[in-house]
C-alpha positions, 0 to 999 in steps of 0.5 A: 463939372469938377468933382472931388475924387472918391476915397477908392480913387485916391487909394488906387492912384496914390497907394495901390498903383504905387505898390503900397497897402493902406494901414490902420492900427487896431489898439484893442488887439495890438495889430495892424490891419492892411488892405491892398485892393482885394487883399486884407491882412491883420498882423501883430504890430511888433512884426510890421510896425517898423515898416509902416510909413506914417503920414499924419495928413493921409493914410499910413501905408506899407509896401505890399511886397514887404507885407506879403513877405511878413504875412507868409512868415507869420503863417509859417510861425503859426503852422 
């Protein structure tokens, strides 16, 4: 019996396994929410916007290594 993959399965195979976090823009507070497996980040759009891969037919994504580095930089700036 054929079945469609779940969103979690698609995220794991198409994004997480390839080293990408899935992103969503939050226009109310001008930030980007990103999720990589159990890790969650919310960073200012001006900081991460240029690193996001936009895809109109799927999810926007960002490399997890870059996201972790930007989050670490943001923590240093905020103290």
